[in-house]
TIDO-386375 format. One record per residue (C-alpha): residue number from 1; residue in three letters; x, y, z. Coordinates in Angstrom, 2 decimals. Example, Ala and Ser with C-alpha at 12.3 -4.5 7.8 and 13.67 -1.06 7.14 Angstrom:
# residues 2
 num residuo       X       Y       Z
   1     ALA   12.30   -4.50    7.80
   2     SER   13.67   -1.06    7.14
***
This chain:
# residues 441
 num residuo       X       Y       Z
   1     UNK    7.67   27.29   -1.06
   2     UNK    5.63   24.17    0.54
   3     UNK    7.97   21.51    1.28
   4     UNK    5.65   18.42   -0.24
   5     UNK    6.62   19.73   -3.93
   6     UNK    9.82   18.09   -3.78
   7     UNK    8.70   14.40   -2.88
   8     UNK   10.70   11.92   -5.00
   9     UNK    6.77   11.59   -7.29
  10     UNK    6.35   15.03   -7.75
  11     UNK    9.92   15.56   -8.81
  12     UNK    9.12   13.51  -11.39
  13     UNK    6.03   14.93  -12.59
  14     UNK    8.20   18.23  -12.58
  15     UNK   10.67   17.69  -14.83
  16     UNK    8.08   15.70  -17.27
  17     UNK    8.26   18.03  -20.90
  18     UNK    5.14   19.49  -22.66
  19     UNK    4.56   21.27  -26.00
  20     UNK    6.83   24.60  -26.92
  21     UNK    4.88   27.38  -26.59
  22     UNK    3.57   28.92  -30.12
  23     UNK    3.56   32.61  -30.87
  24     UNK    0.87   33.52  -29.57
  25     UNK    2.14   33.08  -26.01
  26     UNK    2.59   35.91  -23.40
  27     UNK    5.41   36.06  -21.01
  28     UNK    4.78   35.61  -17.48
  29     UNK    7.85   34.87  -16.39
  30     UNK   11.76   35.01  -16.30
  31     UNK   14.53   32.68  -14.45
  32     UNK   17.70   34.53  -15.64
  33     UNK   17.11   34.36  -20.09
  34     UNK   14.95   30.91  -19.68
  35     UNK   11.46   32.41  -20.45
  36     UNK    8.11   30.73  -18.97
  37     UNK    5.37   31.59  -20.81
  38     UNK    1.10   31.50  -20.66
  39     UNK    1.38   28.38  -23.06
  40     UNK    4.17   26.15  -21.29
  41     UNK    2.00   27.01  -17.98
  42     UNK   -1.27   26.11  -19.48
  43     UNK    0.32   22.90  -20.44
  44     UNK    1.96   21.58  -17.15
  45     UNK   -2.18   22.60  -15.54
  46     UNK   -3.75   20.18  -17.94
  47     UNK   -0.99   17.29  -16.95
  48     UNK   -1.34   18.05  -13.51
  49     UNK   -5.03   18.57  -13.26
  50     UNK   -6.55   14.84  -12.82
  51     UNK   -3.50   13.96  -10.47
  52     UNK   -3.52   14.72   -6.64
  53     UNK   -0.83   16.95   -6.87
  54     UNK   -2.99   19.88   -9.14
  55     UNK   -2.70   23.14   -7.65
  56     UNK   -6.26   24.97   -7.05
  57     UNK   -7.79   26.43   -9.61
  58     UNK   -7.77   30.12   -7.71
  59     UNK   -5.01   32.95   -7.91
  60     UNK   -2.77   30.94   -5.06
  61     UNK   -3.27   28.03   -7.03
  62     UNK   -1.45   29.50   -9.95
  63     UNK    1.18   31.03   -7.77
  64     UNK    1.95   27.61   -6.81
  65     UNK    2.42   25.79  -10.05
  66     UNK    4.62   29.20  -11.30
  67     UNK    6.67   28.19   -8.55
  68     UNK    6.92   24.69   -9.01
  69     UNK    8.27   25.84  -12.70
  70     UNK   10.43   28.20  -11.97
  71     UNK   12.24   25.66   -9.37
  72     UNK   12.26   22.99  -12.41
  73     UNK   14.40   25.89  -14.49
  74     UNK   16.34   26.44  -11.84
  75     UNK   17.55   23.24  -11.26
  76     UNK   18.05   22.53  -15.29
  77     UNK   21.02   25.45  -15.21
  78     UNK   22.38   23.75  -11.49
  79     UNK   22.39   20.46  -13.35
  80     UNK   23.77   21.91  -16.41
  81     UNK   26.13   24.19  -14.65
  82     UNK   27.62   21.13  -13.16
  83     UNK   27.52   19.00  -16.77
  84     UNK   26.12   15.94  -15.48
  85     UNK   22.94   16.58  -18.20
  86     UNK   25.78   15.22  -20.38
  87     UNK   26.61   11.79  -18.25
  88     UNK   26.25    8.79  -19.99
  89     UNK   24.84    6.76  -17.53
  90     UNK   21.18    8.33  -18.46
  91     UNK   22.08    6.82  -21.64
  92     UNK   20.01    3.48  -22.26
  93     UNK   16.89    4.57  -20.10
  94     UNK   16.76    7.93  -22.20
  95     UNK   16.98    5.22  -25.29
  96     UNK   13.73    3.84  -24.31
  97     UNK   11.97    6.64  -23.30
  98     UNK   12.76    7.52  -26.97
  99     UNK   11.15    4.67  -28.29
 100     UNK    7.87    5.75  -26.28
 101     UNK    7.55    8.96  -27.83
 102     UNK    7.84    8.03  -31.79
 103     UNK    4.64    7.50  -32.30
 104     UNK    3.29   10.54  -29.85
 105     UNK    5.77   12.89  -32.13
 106     UNK    4.12   11.27  -35.65
 107     UNK    0.85   11.89  -34.35
 108     UNK    1.99   15.86  -33.68
 109     UNK    3.88   16.14  -37.01
 110     UNK    0.81   14.59  -38.92
 111     UNK   -2.05   15.18  -37.13
 112     UNK   -3.16   19.18  -36.35
 113     UNK   -5.11   18.07  -33.98
 114     UNK   -2.92   15.62  -32.09
 115     UNK   -1.23   19.39  -31.13
 116     UNK   -4.14   20.97  -29.07
 117     UNK   -6.04   18.01  -28.07
 118     UNK   -7.92   19.60  -25.86
 119     UNK   -9.95   20.79  -29.24
 120     UNK  -11.07   17.62  -30.02
 121     UNK  -13.53   14.93  -28.37
 122     UNK  -12.03   11.99  -27.39
 123     UNK  -13.68    9.58  -29.99
 124     UNK  -12.13   11.66  -32.82
 125     UNK   -8.54   11.50  -31.87
 126     UNK   -8.74    7.80  -31.21
 127     UNK  -10.35    7.73  -34.88
 128     UNK   -7.56   10.02  -36.30
 129     UNK   -4.73    8.01  -34.54
 130     UNK   -6.12    4.56  -35.71
 131     UNK   -6.06    5.81  -39.31
 132     UNK   -2.87    7.08  -39.42
 133     UNK   -1.26    3.87  -38.17
 134     UNK   -3.29    2.23  -40.28
 135     UNK   -2.13    4.30  -43.44
 136     UNK    1.68    3.51  -42.11
 137     UNK    1.55    0.36  -41.54
 138     UNK   -0.07   -0.37  -45.11
 139     UNK    2.50    2.29  -46.80
 140     UNK    5.37    0.29  -45.34
 141     UNK    3.82   -3.09  -46.78
 142     UNK    3.96   -5.04  -43.47
 143     UNK    3.50   -8.69  -43.93
 144     UNK    3.78  -11.11  -40.97
 145     UNK    5.30  -14.95  -41.66
 146     UNK    2.67  -17.25  -40.90
 147     UNK    5.13  -19.68  -41.14
 148     UNK    7.21  -18.45  -38.09
 149     UNK    4.13  -17.69  -36.51
 150     UNK    3.24  -21.30  -36.04
 151     UNK    6.68  -22.87  -35.36
 152     UNK    6.61  -20.40  -32.24
 153     UNK    3.41  -21.48  -31.19
 154     UNK    4.37  -25.20  -31.92
 155     UNK    7.62  -24.65  -30.04
 156     UNK    6.19  -22.69  -26.78
 157     UNK    3.20  -24.96  -25.94
 158     UNK    6.18  -26.80  -24.19
 159     UNK    6.38  -23.96  -21.79
 160     UNK    2.96  -24.94  -20.67
 161     UNK    4.31  -28.59  -19.19
 162     UNK    8.04  -28.21  -18.37
 163     UNK    8.50  -24.42  -16.99
 164     UNK    7.98  -23.31  -13.60
 165     UNK    5.00  -20.77  -13.25
 166     UNK    4.21  -17.31  -10.88
 167     UNK    1.52  -17.57   -8.49
 168     UNK   -0.82  -16.43  -11.11
 169     UNK    0.47  -19.08  -13.30
 170     UNK    2.02  -17.61  -16.25
 171     UNK    5.52  -19.22  -17.45
 172     UNK    8.66  -18.00  -15.37
 173     UNK   11.25  -18.37  -18.39
 174     UNK   13.13  -16.49  -21.08
 175     UNK   11.60  -16.83  -24.36
 176     UNK   15.06  -16.40  -26.31
 177     UNK   16.30  -19.63  -24.20
 178     UNK   13.68  -22.01  -26.37
 179     UNK   14.83  -21.38  -29.99
 180     UNK   18.44  -22.06  -31.11
 181     UNK   21.04  -19.61  -32.71
 182     UNK   20.47  -20.86  -36.25
 183     UNK   16.68  -20.62  -35.44
 184     UNK   16.92  -17.19  -34.22
 185     UNK   17.76  -16.07  -37.85
 186     UNK   13.82  -17.20  -39.17
 187     UNK   12.25  -14.12  -40.51
 188     UNK    9.64  -13.31  -38.59
 189     UNK    8.36   -9.65  -40.53
 190     UNK    9.02   -7.58  -43.63
 191     UNK    8.56   -4.39  -44.13
 192     UNK    9.64   -1.42  -46.75
 193     UNK   13.11   -0.57  -45.16
 194     UNK   13.40   -2.93  -42.55
 195     UNK   12.53   -6.49  -40.95
 196     UNK   12.15   -8.67  -38.16
 197     UNK   14.03  -11.54  -36.91
 198     UNK   12.96  -14.70  -34.31
 199     UNK   15.92  -13.19  -32.53
 200     UNK   14.95   -9.91  -32.10
 201     UNK   11.17  -10.64  -31.47
 202     UNK   12.15  -12.86  -28.93
 203     UNK   14.42  -10.21  -27.29
 204     UNK   11.26   -8.52  -27.14
 205     UNK    8.87  -10.69  -25.69
 206     UNK   11.72  -11.49  -22.81
 207     UNK   11.55   -7.44  -22.01
 208     UNK    7.62   -7.27  -21.60
 209     UNK    6.37   -7.91  -17.78
 210     UNK    5.25  -11.67  -17.47
 211     UNK    1.21  -10.14  -17.93
 212     UNK    1.65   -8.82  -21.41
 213     UNK    3.47  -11.41  -22.66
 214     UNK    1.67  -13.80  -25.52
 215     UNK    0.61  -16.99  -23.90
 216     UNK    2.82  -19.86  -25.01
 217     UNK    1.38  -22.11  -27.94
 218     UNK   -1.56  -19.12  -28.64
 219     UNK   -0.63  -18.07  -32.58
 220     UNK   -2.96  -15.81  -32.33
 221     UNK   -1.56  -13.73  -29.73
 222     UNK    2.16  -14.49  -30.97
 223     UNK    1.14  -12.99  -33.90
 224     UNK   -0.50  -10.42  -32.51
 225     UNK    3.40   -9.29  -30.35
 226     UNK    4.85   -9.81  -34.05
 227     UNK    2.59   -7.06  -35.81
 228     UNK    3.20   -4.54  -32.23
 229     UNK    6.47   -4.75  -32.52
 230     UNK    6.62   -4.39  -36.47
 231     UNK    5.01   -0.95  -35.76
 232     UNK    7.47    0.11  -33.55
 233     UNK   10.17   -0.37  -36.05
 234     UNK    7.99    1.41  -38.75
 235     UNK    7.53    4.00  -36.56
 236     UNK   11.49    4.57  -35.95
 237     UNK   11.93    4.37  -39.40
 238     UNK    8.92    7.13  -40.52
 239     UNK    9.96    8.91  -37.50
 240     UNK   13.97    9.30  -38.56
 241     UNK   12.64    9.80  -42.48
 242     UNK   10.58   13.40  -41.11
 243     UNK   13.79   13.83  -39.26
 244     UNK   11.62   14.21  -35.52
 245     UNK   15.02   13.83  -33.79
 246     UNK   15.41   17.81  -34.58
 247     UNK   12.03   18.70  -34.09
 248     UNK   11.32   21.46  -31.05
 249     UNK    9.07   19.42  -29.31
 250     UNK   11.13   16.18  -29.42
 251     UNK   14.49   17.80  -27.82
 252     UNK   12.39   19.95  -25.43
 253     UNK   10.75   16.28  -23.96
 254     UNK   13.63   14.28  -24.22
 255     UNK   15.80   17.13  -22.17
 256     UNK   13.13   17.47  -19.38
 257     UNK   13.28   13.55  -19.07
 258     UNK   17.21   13.75  -18.86
 259     UNK   16.63   16.60  -16.12
 260     UNK   13.77   14.13  -14.72
 261     UNK   16.39   11.66  -14.08
 262     UNK   18.62   13.59  -13.14
 263     UNK   16.92   15.61   -9.96
 264     UNK   15.45   12.16   -8.86
 265     UNK   18.96   10.20   -8.52
 266     UNK   19.75   13.63   -6.82
 267     UNK   16.95   13.56   -4.34
 268     UNK   17.76   10.01   -3.68
 269     UNK   21.60   10.73   -3.00
 270     UNK   20.74   13.56   -0.36
 271     UNK   18.41   10.53    1.18
 272     UNK   20.37    7.75    1.78
 273     UNK   23.38   10.53    2.91
 274     UNK   20.95   12.35    5.52
 275     UNK   21.79   11.88    8.73
 276     UNK   18.84   10.57   10.92
 277     UNK   19.58    9.88   14.94
 278     UNK   18.48    7.39   17.45
 279     UNK   17.07    9.58   19.66
 280     UNK   14.98   11.47   16.54
 281     UNK   13.83    8.19   15.75
 282     UNK   12.47    7.08   19.48
 283     UNK   10.92   10.47   19.67
 284     UNK    8.81   10.05   16.44
 285     UNK    8.12    6.80   17.71
 286     UNK    6.67    7.22   20.88
 287     UNK    4.49   10.49   19.31
 288     UNK    3.34    8.25   16.71
 289     UNK    2.39    4.34   18.11
 290     UNK   -0.64    4.04   16.45
 291     UNK    0.96    4.59   13.01
 292     UNK    2.72    1.23   13.86
 293     UNK    0.16   -1.38   14.62
 294     UNK    0.20   -4.11   11.98
 295     UNK   -2.72   -5.48   10.18
 296     UNK   -4.27   -8.93   10.52
 297     UNK   -2.09  -10.74    7.91
 298     UNK   -3.45  -14.23    6.79
 299     UNK   -2.12  -17.27    5.06
 300     UNK   -3.89  -18.95    2.77
 301     UNK   -4.31  -22.24    0.49
 302     UNK   -6.02  -21.83   -2.78
 303     UNK   -7.85  -23.71   -5.22
 304     UNK   -7.82  -21.72   -8.29
 305     UNK  -10.15  -22.42  -11.16
 306     UNK  -11.63  -20.93  -14.44
 307     UNK  -15.39  -20.62  -13.86
 308     UNK  -18.15  -20.24  -11.05
 309     UNK  -19.78  -23.89  -12.22
 310     UNK  -16.14  -25.72  -11.41
 311     UNK  -15.73  -23.26   -8.25
 312     UNK  -18.79  -24.90   -7.08
 313     UNK  -18.30  -28.10   -7.81
 314     UNK  -15.31  -27.98   -5.77
 315     UNK  -16.99  -26.14   -3.14
 316     UNK  -19.17  -28.80   -2.41
 317     UNK  -17.26  -31.97   -2.60
 318     UNK  -15.05  -30.29   -0.20
 319     UNK  -18.46  -29.84    2.19
 320     UNK  -19.35  -33.41    1.26
 321     UNK  -16.54  -34.47    2.89
 322     UNK  -13.56  -34.76    0.28
 323     UNK  -10.36  -33.07    1.15
 324     UNK   -9.33  -29.84    0.16
 325     UNK   -5.83  -31.35   -1.43
 326     UNK   -7.79  -34.11   -3.34
 327     UNK  -10.05  -31.94   -4.90
 328     UNK   -7.08  -29.35   -5.79
 329     UNK   -5.53  -32.25   -7.45
 330     UNK   -8.58  -33.16   -9.91
 331     UNK   -9.66  -29.26  -10.58
 332     UNK   -6.99  -26.79   -9.86
 333     UNK   -6.18  -25.20  -13.49
 334     UNK   -2.37  -24.41  -12.14
 335     UNK   -0.35  -24.70   -9.25
 336     UNK    3.35  -24.09   -8.54
 337     UNK    3.37  -27.55   -6.16
 338     UNK    2.54  -31.09   -6.92
 339     UNK    0.06  -30.98   -4.40
 340     UNK   -2.61  -29.13   -6.45
 341     UNK   -3.39  -26.08   -4.64
 342     UNK   -0.97  -23.11   -3.77
 343     UNK   -0.07  -21.58   -0.43
 344     UNK    0.88  -18.21    0.19
 345     UNK    3.12  -16.62    3.08
 346     UNK    1.34  -14.71    5.53
 347     UNK   -0.17  -11.49    3.53
 348     UNK   -2.24   -9.01    4.13
 349     UNK   -5.39   -7.65    2.36
 350     UNK   -3.64   -6.17   -0.38
 351     UNK   -1.80   -9.10   -1.68
 352     UNK   -6.19  -11.01   -2.08
 353     UNK   -8.55   -8.54   -1.50
 354     UNK  -11.39  -10.92   -2.23
 355     UNK  -10.08  -14.05   -0.84
 356     UNK   -8.70  -11.97    2.71
 357     UNK  -12.62  -10.20    2.83
 358     UNK  -14.19  -13.92    2.87
 359     UNK  -11.93  -15.75    5.54
 360     UNK   -9.54  -13.56    7.95
 361     UNK  -12.16  -13.82   10.57
 362     UNK  -12.65  -17.65    9.94
 363     UNK  -11.37  -20.48   12.22
 364     UNK   -7.78  -22.15   11.35
 365     UNK   -8.67  -24.91    8.60
 366     UNK  -11.81  -23.74    7.62
 367     UNK  -12.62  -23.02    3.86
 368     UNK  -14.56  -21.05    2.00
 369     UNK  -15.68  -19.85   -1.38
 370     UNK  -16.53  -19.67   -4.05
 371     UNK  -14.59  -16.24   -3.95
 372     UNK  -14.25  -14.28   -7.56
 373     UNK  -10.46  -12.56   -7.61
 374     UNK  -10.44  -10.16  -10.26
 375     UNK   -6.78   -9.29  -10.52
 376     UNK   -6.91  -13.04  -12.44
 377     UNK  -10.18  -13.22  -13.82
 378     UNK  -10.57  -17.09  -11.55
 379     UNK  -12.43  -18.42   -9.04
 380     UNK  -11.09  -19.81   -6.16
 381     UNK  -11.44  -21.82   -3.19
 382     UNK   -9.54  -20.99   -0.13
 383     UNK   -8.50  -22.97    3.46
 384     UNK   -7.39  -20.95    6.01
 385     UNK   -4.04  -21.64    7.25
 386     UNK   -2.93  -18.99   10.12
 387     UNK   -3.56  -15.94   11.00
 388     UNK   -1.73  -12.82   12.95
 389     UNK   -3.49  -10.68   14.24
 390     UNK   -2.51   -6.97   15.00
 391     UNK    0.04   -5.79   17.16
 392     UNK    2.27   -2.75   17.78
 393     UNK    4.96   -3.40   16.56
 394     UNK    8.77   -2.64   18.59
 395     UNK   10.77    0.32   18.37
 396     UNK   13.22   -2.65   16.82
 397     UNK   11.01   -3.33   14.51
 398     UNK    9.75   -0.17   13.71
 399     UNK   13.50    1.94   13.12
 400     UNK   13.85    0.89    9.18
 401     UNK   10.71    2.60    8.63
 402     UNK   10.90    5.73   10.67
 403     UNK   14.79    6.21    9.38
 404     UNK   13.26    6.17    5.87
 405     UNK   10.89    8.84    6.46
 406     UNK   13.40   10.68    8.20
 407     UNK   15.66   10.51    5.35
 408     UNK   13.06   11.13    2.64
 409     UNK   12.05   14.91    4.62
 410     UNK   15.60   15.65    5.24
 411     UNK   16.52   15.60    1.15
 412     UNK   13.15   17.41    0.73
 413     UNK   14.32   19.80    2.91
 414     UNK   18.41   20.00    1.23
 415     UNK   16.58   20.57   -2.10
 416     UNK   14.19   23.42   -0.96
 417     UNK   17.48   25.18    0.66
 418     UNK   19.09   24.32   -2.95
 419     UNK   16.27   26.31   -4.62
 420     UNK   16.38   29.07   -2.41
 421     UNK   20.14   29.18   -2.65
 422     UNK   19.86   29.46   -6.16
 423     UNK   16.58   31.76   -6.89
 424     UNK   18.67   34.21   -4.17
 425     UNK   21.42   34.15   -6.88
 426     UNK   19.33   34.06  -10.27
 427     UNK   17.01   37.21  -11.65
 428     UNK   13.78   35.59  -11.24
 429     UNK   11.16   38.19  -12.19
 430     UNK    7.23   37.24  -12.49
 431     UNK    4.55   38.81  -14.80
 432     UNK    1.71   39.31  -11.41
 433     UNK   -0.92   40.55  -14.23
 434     UNK   -0.55   38.41  -16.95
 435     UNK   -0.84   35.57  -14.16
 436     UNK   -3.81   36.41  -12.99
 437     UNK   -5.32   37.28  -16.21
 438     UNK   -4.40   34.16  -17.56
 439     UNK   -7.28   32.06  -18.50
 440     UNK   -6.98   27.88  -17.16
 441     UNK   -8.04   25.14  -19.55
***
């Protein structure tokens, strides 16, 4: 079995579950008492098809994927034999994962097309899914409290004036800290069988990444988020009503998620405990010096505006002799300092690709722009404050990277050895003819 199969990313892929087999499925392998069917095999293939881990569409590719599936079953038995799958440490993550499955479980239960999505075009699936969600929303009579929307919008607008911001101009503050305990009792939404309070709403907002939170003061975005969280409550109510927690597909998916968590943790611990010796590190460094040359990194100050015309105005004023700082104070739409502009640390191209490409060869103090930043959908004027050209890292500087690489490689080999040992002790049968004749989706 190839060692790259058991990198952390692929372990995660290995342990994602897929729909259970149906009656016409053909048995292609057996691991102890555990059967691998043609239906399970093709579902795994469909999942991997658009990823770099996808096997080739050949008999060898089929054998490769089947090896991975057999490894999954062997590790699953190993986890169960040690009762790792019963530890409470996984509970919180599994609860969050369960929430993410409610709508998919409802689709599968209510829409035959969702059980075999490859047989329908995407537009049909989207139309059916939207109609189903809208019907649930109507059936549960979801009603958003407009007075609470207005109250939250008015109170949150203060965030824009007082809260610190990140480098994208988004307020860095917890929404739950804006409201008193009494205010958190206000109703946000009501629906058949339940309701949503302001306290519950702001807790959900705080759990979102910063970019996904509603804009403070924007009533439309706030109402949209309230509607979204209300729908999630409705999905859970309907999920429980249909008793889908006992559905074979859902049980299988949750079991596989738990196995994914355990496998990832096992791999991590194997890496953390792997011994890496200095002579190994030094030899690898000497043999791979080209891989330890740094990129050019730059330090820049940026003025950020929200339109090309304002950006051109800013650039023209600076070209005309005005200082970068005074133009920043007049025109920048946000800043993390009183100077009117944002200053980066030394960054490589991945941080600010458009600005980097425009400025990295300039002289210190030169200004470029306007430059459009597609990540933040803003325009920037940038001033080069510093540059560090490529250089070879010293052995001391490179050592942490080399050690990490060796830890992963040794963990990879340890997992591969474990699977080989498990396979030698388990009765594994493969129907070569069934595998060869299996038609891929």
